[in-house]
C-alpha positions in Angstrom: -103.2 -32.8 25.1 -99.7 -32.6 26.6 -97.2 -31.0 24.3 -93.7 -32.9 24.2 -90.9 -30.7 25.7 -89.2 -30.1 22.4 -92.2 -28.1 21.2 -92.5 -25.9 24.2 -90.5 -23.1 22.7 -92.6 -22.5 19.5 -92.8 -18.8 18.5 -96.2 -17.2 19.0 -96.2 -16.5 15.1 -96.0 -20.2 14.3 -99.0 -21.2 12.1 -99.5 -24.7 13.4 -102.4 -26.6 12.2 -102.4 -29.5 14.7 -100.8 -32.5 16.5 -101.8 -35.9 16.6 -100.7 -38.8 18.6 -99.2 -40.8 15.6 -97.4 -37.6 14.2 -96.2 -35.0 16.6 -94.6 -32.8 14.0 -96.2 -29.3 13.9 -98.0 -28.7 10.5 -97.3 -25.4 8.8 -99.7 -24.5 6.2 -98.1 -21.4 5.0 -95.2 -19.2 5.7 -95.4 -16.5 8.5 -96.2 -12.9 7.4 -92.8 -11.4 6.4 -91.0 -14.6 7.2 -88.7 -14.2 4.0 -87.4 -11.0 5.5 -84.8 -12.4 7.9 -83.2 -9.0 8.7 -86.5 -6.9 8.6 -86.5 -4.0 6.4 -82.7 -4.3 6.2 -83.1 -7.5 4.3 -81.7 -7.6 0.7 -82.8 -9.8 -2.2 -79.2 -10.8 -3.5 -78.6 -14.5 -4.1 -75.3 -14.8 -6.0 -71.7 -14.7 -5.0 -72.2 -11.2 -3.6 -75.1 -12.2 -1.3 -73.3 -11.5 1.9 -71.5 -8.3 0.8 -74.6 -5.9 0.4 -75.5 -2.9 2.6 -78.7 -3.0 4.6 -81.4 -2.5 2.3 -82.8 0.6 4.2 -79.4 2.4 4.2 -79.8 5.9 2.7 -77.3 6.8 -0.3 -75.3 9.1 1.8 -74.9 6.3 4.5 -73.9 4.0 1.7 -70.9 6.0 1.1 -69.5 5.3 4.6 -70.3 1.6 4.0 -68.3 1.6 0.8 -65.3 3.1 2.5 -65.4 0.8 5.4 -65.6 -2.0 2.8 -62.4 -0.9 1.3 -60.5 -1.0 4.6 -62.1 -4.5 5.3 -61.1 -5.8 1.9 -58.0 -4.4 0.9 -54.7 -5.5 2.1 -52.6 -4.0 5.0 -48.8 -3.6 4.3 -45.5 -3.8 6.5 -44.5 -0.6 7.9 -42.8 1.9 6.9 -44.6 2.3 3.6 -45.9 5.1 1.5 -49.5 3.8 2.2 -49.5 5.3 5.5 -53.4 4.7 6.2 -52.8 0.8 5.8 -49.3 0.1 7.1 -48.3 -1.5 10.4 -49.1 -5.1 9.2 -47.5 -7.7 11.7 -44.9 -8.3 13.0 -47.0 -11.6 13.6 -50.1 -12.2 11.9 -52.6 -14.7 10.3 -53.5 -12.7 7.1 -53.2 -9.3 5.6 -56.8 -8.5 5.0 -60.1 -9.0 6.7 -61.6 -10.3 3.7 -59.0 -13.2 3.4 -60.5 -14.8 6.4 -64.2 -13.9 6.0 -64.1 -14.4 2.1 -66.9 -12.6 0.3 -68.0 -11.6 3.9 -68.8 -15.2 4.4 -67.6 -18.5 6.0 -63.9 -19.6 6.4 -62.7 -23.1 6.0 -60.0 -25.4 7.5 -56.7 -25.7 5.5 -56.3 -28.5 3.0 -53.5 -31.0 3.3 -50.9 -28.9 1.2 -51.9 -25.6 2.4 -49.1 -23.4 3.3 -51.0 -21.3 5.8 -54.3 -21.7 7.5 -55.7 -18.2 6.5 -59.3 -18.4 7.3 -58.9 -20.8 10.2 -57.1 -19.7 13.5 -56.0 -21.7 16.5 -56.6 -20.3 20.1 -54.1 -21.1 22.6 -54.3 -21.1 26.6 -53.1 -23.0 29.6 -54.8 -24.2 32.7 -55.1 -21.5 35.4 -53.4 -21.8 38.7 -54.3 -20.0 41.8 -52.1 -17.0 41.4 -53.2 -13.3 41.4 -51.7 -12.9 38.0 -53.9 -15.7 36.5 -56.9 -14.3 38.1 -56.3 -11.0 36.4 -55.9 -12.8 33.1 -59.1 -14.7 33.6 -61.0 -11.6 34.3 -59.8 -9.4 31.4 -59.2 -12.3 28.8 -61.2 -15.1 29.9 -58.3 -17.5 29.4 -54.6 -17.7 30.5 -52.6 -17.3 27.3 -49.7 -19.8 26.5 -46.5 -17.7 27.9 -44.5 -17.8 24.8 -47.0 -17.9 22.1 -49.9 -16.0 23.5 -53.6 -16.5 23.0 -53.6 -17.2 19.2 -51.0 -18.9 16.9 -49.8 -16.6 14.1 -48.7 -18.6 11.3 -47.2 -15.6 9.3 -44.6 -13.0 10.1 -42.8 -10.0 8.7 -39.4 -10.5 7.1 -36.8 -11.0 10.1 -39.4 -12.3 12.5 -40.1 -15.9 12.9 -43.7 -17.1 12.5 -45.0 -19.0 15.5 -45.9 -22.2 13.5 -48.0 -24.0 11.0 -51.3 -25.5 11.5 -52.1 -29.0 10.1 -55.5 -30.9 10.3 -55.8 -34.6 9.6 -59.1 -36.5 9.8 -60.2 -39.9 11.0 -63.5 -41.4 9.9 -66.3 -41.7 12.4 -69.6 -43.8 10.8 -73.0 -42.8 11.9 -76.2 -44.8 10.7 -79.7 -43.6 10.4 -82.7 -45.9 11.6 -83.3 -46.8 7.8 -79.8 -47.9 7.3 -78.3 -45.0 5.6 -74.9 -44.7 6.6 -72.8 -41.4 6.9 -69.0 -41.0 7.3 -68.3 -38.0 9.7 -64.7 -36.9 9.8 -63.0 -36.2 13.1 -60.3 -33.6 13.1 -56.8 -34.0 14.6 -55.0 -30.9 15.0 -51.2 -30.5 15.1 -48.9 -27.5 15.3 -45.5 -28.0 13.4 -42.5 -25.7 12.8 -42.7 -23.8 16.2 -40.8 -20.7 15.9 -40.0 -19.9 19.6 -39.5 -23.4 21.1 -41.9 -25.9 22.6 -45.2 -24.8 24.1 -46.3 -25.8 27.5 -47.1 -29.6 27.6 -50.5 -28.7 29.0 -51.5 -26.2 26.3 -55.1 -26.2 25.3 -56.0 -25.7 21.5 -59.1 -24.5 19.8 -59.4 -24.4 16.1 -61.9 -22.1 14.6 -62.9 -21.0 11.2 -64.0 -17.4 10.3 -67.8 -17.1 10.7 -70.0 -15.1 8.3 -70.4 -11.3 8.7 -74.0 -10.8 7.8 -76.4 -9.5 10.3 -73.9 -8.7 13.1 -75.3 -5.2 13.6 -78.7 -6.7 14.1 -77.5 -9.3 16.6 -75.9 -6.5 18.4 -79.1 -4.6 18.6 -81.0 -7.4 20.2 -82.0 -6.1 23.7 -79.9 -7.8 26.4 -83.2 -8.6 28.3 -84.4 -10.5 25.4 -81.4 -12.7 25.2 -81.4 -13.3 29.0 -85.2 -14.2 28.8 -84.2 -17.4 27.0 -81.5 -18.4 29.6 -82.4 -21.5 31.5 -79.3 -22.8 33.1 -81.3 -24.9 35.6 -83.6 -26.3 32.9 -86.7 -25.1 34.9 -89.0 -25.9 31.8 -87.7 -29.6 31.7 -86.9 -29.4 27.9 -83.3 -30.5 28.3 -81.9 -27.2 27.2 -79.7 -25.2 29.6 -78.8 -22.0 27.7 -76.5 -19.7 29.6 -75.0 -16.1 28.9 -71.4 -15.7 28.7 -70.1 -12.7 30.6 -67.1 -11.2 29.4 -64.6 -8.2 29.9 -65.5 -5.0 27.9 -62.2 -3.2 27.4 -63.7 0.2 26.9 -66.2 0.1 29.9 -63.6 -1.7 32.1 -66.2 -4.1 33.5 -67.9 -7.5 32.7 -70.9 -7.6 30.3 -73.0 -9.9 28.1 -71.1 -11.8 25.5 -72.5 -12.2 22.1 -69.9 -12.6 19.5 -67.3 -15.4 18.7 -67.8 -19.0 18.6 -68.0 -19.0 22.5 -69.7 -15.5 22.8 -66.3 -14.2 24.0 -66.7 -10.6 22.7 -69.4 -8.1 23.9 -69.6 -5.9 21.0 -68.7 -5.6 17.3 -66.1 -2.7 18.0 -64.2 -4.8 20.4 -64.6 -7.9 18.1 -63.0 -5.9 15.3 -60.3 -4.5 17.4 -59.3 -8.0 18.7 -59.3 -9.4 15.1 -57.0 -6.4 13.9 -54.7 -7.1 16.7 -54.6 -11.0 16.7 -55.2 -11.7 13.1 -53.1 -8.8 11.4 -51.0 -7.5 14.2 -52.5 -4.0 14.0 -53.0 -1.8 17.0 -56.1 0.4 17.8 -56.7 2.9 20.8 -58.5 -0.1 22.4 -55.6 -2.5 21.9 -52.7 -0.2 21.7 -49.8 -2.9 21.9 -48.8 -5.6 19.2 -49.7 -9.0 20.0 -46.0 -10.1 21.0 -45.1 -11.9 24.1 -41.8 -11.1 26.2 -40.0 -14.2 24.5 -40.7 -12.9 21.0 -37.9 -10.0 21.0 -37.8 -9.5 17.3 -41.7 -8.9 17.3 -41.4 -6.4 20.3 -38.7 -4.3 18.5 -40.1 -4.2 14.9 -41.0 -1.0 13.3 -44.7 0.0 13.7 -47.2 1.9 11.4 -48.1 4.7 13.9 -49.9 4.7 17.2 -52.4 3.4 16.7 -51.8 1.7 13.4 -55.6 1.6 12.7 -56.9 5.2 13.3 -60.0 5.8 15.2 -61.6 6.8 11.9 -60.8 3.6 10.1 -62.0 1.7 13.2 -65.3 3.4 13.0 -65.7 2.8 9.3 -65.1 -0.8 9.7 -67.5 -1.0 12.5 -70.1 0.8 10.4 -69.5 -1.7 7.4 -69.6 -4.7 9.7 -72.9 -3.4 11.4 -74.6 -3.0 8.0 -73.8 -6.1 6.3 -77.3 -7.2 5.2 -78.9 -10.6 5.5 -80.3 -12.0 2.4 -84.0 -12.9 2.1 -85.0 -16.5 2.6 -86.1 -18.5 -0.6 -89.1 -20.9 -1.2 -90.6 -20.1 2.1 -94.0 -21.3 0.7 -92.8 -24.5 -0.9 -94.4 -27.5 0.6 -91.1 -29.3 1.3 -89.8 -26.4 3.0 -92.7 -26.1 5.2 -92.5 -29.7 5.9 -89.0 -29.4 6.9 -89.8 -26.6 9.3 -92.2 -28.7 11.0 -89.5 -31.2 11.5 -87.0 -28.7 12.6 -89.5 -28.1 15.4 -90.3 -31.6 16.0 -86.7 -32.4 16.6 -86.6 -29.5 19.2 -83.8 -27.5 17.2 -85.6 -24.2 18.0 -84.7 -24.7 21.6 -81.3 -23.2 20.8 -81.8 -22.0 17.5 -84.5 -19.3 18.6 -86.3 -18.2 15.4 -87.0 -14.5 16.1 -86.2 -11.4 18.0 -87.2 -7.8 17.6 -84.2 -5.4 17.9 -84.2 -2.5 20.3 -85.5 1.0 19.6 -82.2 2.7 20.5 -80.0 0.5 18.4 -76.6 2.0 17.4 -77.6 2.5 13.7 -81.2 3.8 13.1 -81.6 1.2 10.2 -81.3 -1.6 12.8 -83.8 -0.4 15.2 -87.3 -1.9 15.8 -86.7 -4.8 13.3 -88.2 -8.2 13.6 -85.4 -10.4 12.6 -85.1 -14.2 12.2 -81.5 -15.3 13.2 -82.2 -18.7 14.3 -79.9 -18.4 17.4 -80.3 -17.4 21.0 -76.8 -16.2 21.5 -76.4 -18.3 24.6 -73.9 -21.1 25.4 -74.8 -24.7 25.2 -73.1 -27.9 26.2 -72.8 -29.7 22.7 -71.1 -32.9 24.1 -67.8 -34.5 24.2 -67.7 -34.9 20.4 -67.4 -31.2 19.6 -65.6 -30.2 22.9 -62.3 -28.3 22.7 -61.7 -28.7 26.4 -60.9 -25.0 26.7 -62.7 -22.6 29.0 -63.4 -19.0 27.8 -64.6 -16.8 30.5 -67.8 -18.6 31.7 -67.9 -21.0 28.7 -66.8 -24.4 29.4 -64.7 -26.8 27.3 -67.9 -28.4 25.9 -69.8 -25.1 25.5 -70.4 -23.2 22.3 -72.6 -20.2 21.4 -75.4 -21.1 19.1 -74.5 -19.9 15.7 -77.2 -18.0 13.8 -78.5 -20.0 10.9 -79.7 -17.0 8.6 -77.9 -17.3 5.1 -76.7 -20.8 5.8 -78.2 -22.1 2.5 -76.2 -19.7 0.4 -72.8 -20.8 1.8 -71.8 -22.8 -1.3 -73.0 -20.0 -3.4 -71.0 -17.3 -1.6 -67.9 -19.3 -0.7 -67.7 -22.4 -2.7 -68.1 -24.8 0.1 -70.2 -26.2 2.8 -68.0 -26.8 5.6 -69.7 -26.1 8.8 -69.3 -26.0 12.7 -66.5 -24.1 14.7 -63.6 -26.0 12.9 -65.3 -26.7 9.6 -65.2 -30.5 10.2 -68.7 -30.9 8.9 -68.7 -31.3 4.9 -72.4 -30.5 4.8 -75.5 -29.5 7.0 -76.5 -33.1 7.7 -73.0 -33.9 9.1 -73.3 -30.8 11.2 -76.5 -31.9 12.7 -75.1 -35.5 13.5 -72.2 -33.9 15.4 -74.6 -32.3 17.9 -74.5 -33.9 21.3 -74.8 -32.8 24.9 -78.1 -30.7 25.1 -78.7 -31.4 21.6 -78.4 -35.1 21.8 -82.3 -35.5 21.9 -82.7 -33.5 18.6 -79.9 -35.6 17.1 -81.7 -38.8 18.0 -84.9 -37.5 16.5 -83.1 -36.8 13.2 -81.6 -40.2 13.1 -85.0 -41.6 13.0 -86.1 -39.5 10.0 -86.5 -41.4 6.7 -84.8 -40.1 3.3 -88.0 -38.0 2.6 -87.9 -36.3 6.1 -84.2 -35.8 5.8 -84.5 -34.0 2.5 -87.4 -31.8 3.9 -85.3 -30.9 6.8 -82.3 -29.9 4.6 -84.7 -28.0 2.3 -85.9 -25.9 5.1 -82.2 -25.2 6.4 -81.1 -24.2 2.8 -84.1 -21.8 2.7 -82.5 -19.8 5.5 
């Protein structure tokens, strides 16, 4: 029997009973062995508001002390220099927030600003301009992946220290976009329109490119970092040799410490190679804090008040604090799945595979034996992501390249923990800019390489849609 292309990437652990000509959805009689343990032995069984804030279950009591200290630097606010709090001073001069936890609320997912919000806080806006053929732009593309806007830099900062002008204010409005299922059920998607007001340093270049992005959840990042590069690249198929319509591609990005180009894993376009570099860039761009990796404040030559402001030391984030925050972010545990044996969840799992969602949302990997932390090594994990770039269609496009990621490309976001978003964060706003108000809307925004999967879901009736959502909410 010929197997449809959408079913060719099934995990070898899948317990499929069979397929028939009239129903090509895989049938799952029971959960896979250990399927509830999304993070392997590091998985925690915590399902309340603190579900994303727990240390790896296999972390020893002594190692949990470092986790707690890292948590304090992640959670507590930084202050303007000079201050008596010398370990936490140096905030700004330009910034988006004064604590990591303000964006990653409860270590979870950010959200777009409401209509009356003073600051975006847990959503930021990337800025860049089209590159020309100059050597200067070529160097920027190699090191930064983009050419920053000359006056405002690579990220809009909507807050500033006293005496320094903030860069602007982020505003989001929405227009309605109706979509109908085959059974006549109608869904109103909301299409965002971004505007930047109250510019503090004059007009931007007219061809500036914008990309609004909410803060992603922090869980399981150390496990994602521990996936062998070869395992990620094994799923890459830029020329679609297997004919399933999926063209997963790795991003290749600059490693600040190594001084060369390596595989990208983190960020909405896989623009960062490691957690340490991701953290250092967040300290710099989000809070205006320097590190040994990024020793200068995020000020452009046009922002003279920013350039001359008092700093909190050189660097403002010590190597030890950066190490502790890295340890914390590596060991934020993934919660266990719920209801993995429930008939509706098993049906939804079959429909997930029937639609071909696993073509990008790869169910499982095994982490490397030489992982950066021993608790993360040799773990069978189930992130439901391939960490590769995919063309998601014009509807989700930001039109902005980042290293090898094109304007329609996004890295597949991990799905583990997605069903606890409302419990932890009090909302269900998904996708890179939070436009989707629930998981069904998120699915309906899929296009490009995911268009075939979207069309399959549009054919699902109410019972099938409920089953698919039950599966996703079990993750």
